[in-house]
Each structure stands twice: as structure tokens, then as C-alpha cells.
C-alpha positions in Angstrom: 133.3 90.5 101.6 133.8 92.6 98.5 132.1 90.1 96.3 129.1 89.9 98.5 128.8 93.7 98.6 129.2 93.9 94.9 126.6 91.2 94.3 124.1 92.9 96.6 124.7 96.2 94.8 124.0 94.6 91.4 120.8 92.9 92.6 119.6 96.0 94.3 120.2 98.0 91.1 118.4 95.5 89.1 115.4 95.5 91.4 115.3 99.3 91.4 115.6 99.6 87.6 112.8 97.1 87.1 110.6 98.8 89.7 111.2 102.2 88.2 110.5 101.0 84.7 107.2 99.5 85.7 106.2 102.5 87.8 106.9 104.8 84.9 104.7 102.7 82.6 101.7 103.1 85.0 101.8 100.0 87.2 100.9 100.7 90.8 103.8 101.0 93.3 103.3 97.8 95.3 103.1 95.6 92.1 106.1 97.4 90.6 108.2 96.9 93.8 107.2 93.2 93.9 108.1 92.7 90.2 111.5 94.4 90.9 112.3 92.1 93.7 111.1 89.1 91.7 113.6 90.0 88.9 116.4 90.3 91.5 115.6 86.9 93.0 115.5 85.3 89.6 118.9 86.8 88.8 120.3 85.7 92.2 119.0 82.1 91.5 120.7 82.1 88.1 124.0 83.3 89.6 123.9 80.6 92.3 123.1 77.9 89.8 126.0 79.0 87.6 128.3 79.1 90.6 127.3 75.6 91.6 127.8 74.2 88.1 131.2 75.8 87.9 132.2 74.5 91.3 131.1 71.0 90.3 133.1 71.2 87.1 136.3 72.9 88.4 136.6 71.4 91.9 137.3 67.7 91.4 138.6 65.4 94.1 142.2 64.5 93.4 142.9 60.8 93.2 145.1 59.5 96.0 148.0 57.3 95.2 148.6 54.0 97.0 151.1 55.6 99.4 148.5 58.1 100.7 145.6 55.7 101.2 146.5 54.7 104.8 147.0 58.3 106.0 143.3 59.3 105.7 
């Protein structure tokens, strides 16, 4: 649960920082908010892709020996 809460906090902070930056530069509020969420969703997609790649590389199926083949 802690990882999910931390991830959500990071993404919310990223969205807020992007929205605030655009609003300060003169972009209207709805467009700035949309751009902030867009940046957060892009970051979340990258995090998920990296996690999937690491899972595929690190979690390999162990080979079963001849003694274990009849058990499963």
C-alpha cells in the first residue's frame, strides 16, 4: 500500500507542477490542468512499461527437473 500511495503522490505532484507552470506562463486554467494530467499519465505509462520489462527479465520460470515433472 505504501508504494501505491507514494506513486500517486509523485504523479499528483508532477501534474500540479506542470499545471502551475503553464498557468503562470499565461495558459488558461482548463488547458493547463489538462496538460498537467497528460504529463502525469505519460509518466505513469513509462513507470508501468519499465516495471513490465523488469518483471519479464527478472522473473523467469525455473526449469523443472525430471523428478518434478509428474507432480504438476
